[in-house]
N, C-alpha and C positions, 0 to 999 in steps of 0.2 A: 504494500500500500504506500502511496506517495506521501511525503511529509508536507505539512503546511509550510508556506514560505516563512523564513525567519526562525524556524524551530530547530534548525541544525545546530548541533553543539559546536560552538566556535573553538572549543579546546581540542578538536581533532587534528587541526592543521596549524602550522605556523606559516606566515606569509613573508616572502623575501623579495627585496628589490635587487635585481641582478644587473651589473654593468659588464659589458663584453669588451674584448680587446679593440674592436673597431669604434668604441665610444657609444654604441647604442645601449639602451636601457629597457628592461622589461620589469614591470612592477607586479606585485601581488602574486608571485609564483608560489604555489602551495607545496608544502613538504609535511608529511605526517609527523606529528610530535613524537611518535614512538621511535623514530630514527634519531631524534635529537637528545641532547643532555649528556650526562655522564662526563667522562674525562675529555672527550673530544669536543664538547660544546656544540656549536653550530656547524662544524666542519663536515659532518655527514650530509648536510644540506647541499653542499657543492656536488657531491657524487649523485645525489638524487636528482638535482636539477640538470646535471649533465646527461643523465639517463633520459630525462624528459626531452631534452634538446635533441639527443640522438634519435629518439623515436619520431619526433616532429620532422627532423631532417630526412629521415628515411622515407617518410610519407610524401614530403614535398619535393624531394630530389635536390635540395639545396644543402650545401655542406654546413655542419653545425659550427657555431662561433665558439671561441675559447672564452671562458669566464675570467674576467679581470678581478672583480670583487663582488661580494654580496653582503647584504646586511638585512636585518629584519625590517619589514615595513613599519613605518611609524617611529623607528629608532633614529636618533639624531647623531 
């Protein structure tokens, strides 16, 4: 059964802003919170976002971009 809008538990994902080597930026990339934390902190998000980029690149036929930096959305 479908959920009502706005009832999704926002604690399931962390959102990240990603800056690529060519200077482009993508905002609000979702990463499951289960991957984050521990001694590695947010570093596993880089691998998860890279996997997402590879899947998108495979479908679109455009080479994936290298990630220059990432930070949680809303963080300064």
